[in-house]
N, C-alpha and C positions, 0 to 999 in steps of 0.2 A: 504493499500499499504506500506508494510514494506520495509524499505531501503534494498538495495542489501547487500548480504553477502560479497561482494568484499570490500577489504580495500579502504579507502578514496584515491582518486587520487589527489595527491598534485602536483601542477604546479607552476613554476615561469614563469610569462609572463610580458614582458616589451614593452615599446614603442622604436622603433629604432630611435634614436636621429636624428632629422633633415630630417627624411624620410617619416613621416606620415604612418608608418607601425607598425604592431605588430611583436614582435620577433618570435612568433609562428604562422605560417600560418594555422595550424590545429592541433587538438588533438582528440583522441578517448576515449570515456568513455562508460561503460556498462549502460543499462537502469537502472534507479533508484540508481546508484552509487553515493556516496557522492563525491563532488568535492570541493577542496580548492585551490583557485587561489591567489597567491600573486602577485599583479599587481603593477609594479614600473614604474614611469615616469621620465626618465632622459632627457626628451626634454625641450624646452624652453617655451612650452605653455601647457595649461591644456588639459587633456584627460580623457575619462572614458572608461568603458568596459561594453557593453550592450549586453546580450544574448537575441536573438529574435527567433520567430517561423520560421520554414523553409519557404523559398520563400517570406519573407516580407522585405528584405533589402531595396528595392526601396520605398516602402510604408512608412516604419519607417524613412528612410533617409529623405524623402520629409517632413514628419511631423517635424523632427528635424530642418531641414532648416527653415521651417515656424516659429519655435519657436524663431528664431533670432529677429523677429519683436515684440515679447511680452516682456513687462518690467520685468516680474519675471522669465524669462527663466533660467538665471544663478542660481537663488535660487533653481530652480527645477532641476538643474544639466544638463539641455538640454535633459532630458529623456522624450520623448513624452508620453502623457496620453493615451496609447493604450494597449489593451490586447495582442498585439503581443510581447510586452516586457516581458520576462520571469524572468530575473535577471539582476541586474545592480549595478555598483559601483557609488559612487558620482564622480564629477569631481575632479581629483587629480591635485594638483599643481606641477610645476616643482620640481624634486628631492624628491618627496614624493612617498609613497607606501601605498597600502590598500589591505586588505584581503577580498576576496569574497567567501563565503561558501554556497553551495546549494546541493540539491539532483537533479541528472540529470533527464530529463523527462523519463517517462516510455516508450513513443512512440519512436521507432527508427527513424532515419533520420538525415539530415545535418542541424544543427542549427547554423546560422551565429552569429558571434559576431562582433560588430562594435563600433566605437567611435561616439557618437551622437552630439559632438560639431559640430555646423552647418558647412557643407562643408566637414568635416574630413571623414565622413562615405564612401565617394566615393573611397577613397584610403585605409582607415583603416578598413579592413575586414579580418575575419578569419572564420574557420568552426570548430564547435564542432560536431564531428560524434558520434552519439549514436548508438551503434551496439552491439549485444549480444556477 
């Protein structure tokens, strides 16, 4: 699976302060294109960015919420141990940023991205559209 000939898609994505939202509700990428997201958190609490398989938002969200009861959840960045998670950042602290680089899936479709800090995923959702 050679990476796409397309140039890397570079995006700046941030949390909308005090609103539990991502600044970008969606973006489109070509199959197998390289993606580089600079994720910034200007909010007062920790957030992460987790790209998941199409149609798995509720399932992954429920697993993330359940992690709230496990003692090492924060160390694991509230990222549920499920194959539905494709890519993820660590939890980033207020005023910090992190870069996430990956190759987009080959399979076209709508891949949700959410924050898996317990409870946040219900509001903090976006869509990575993989389309030729």
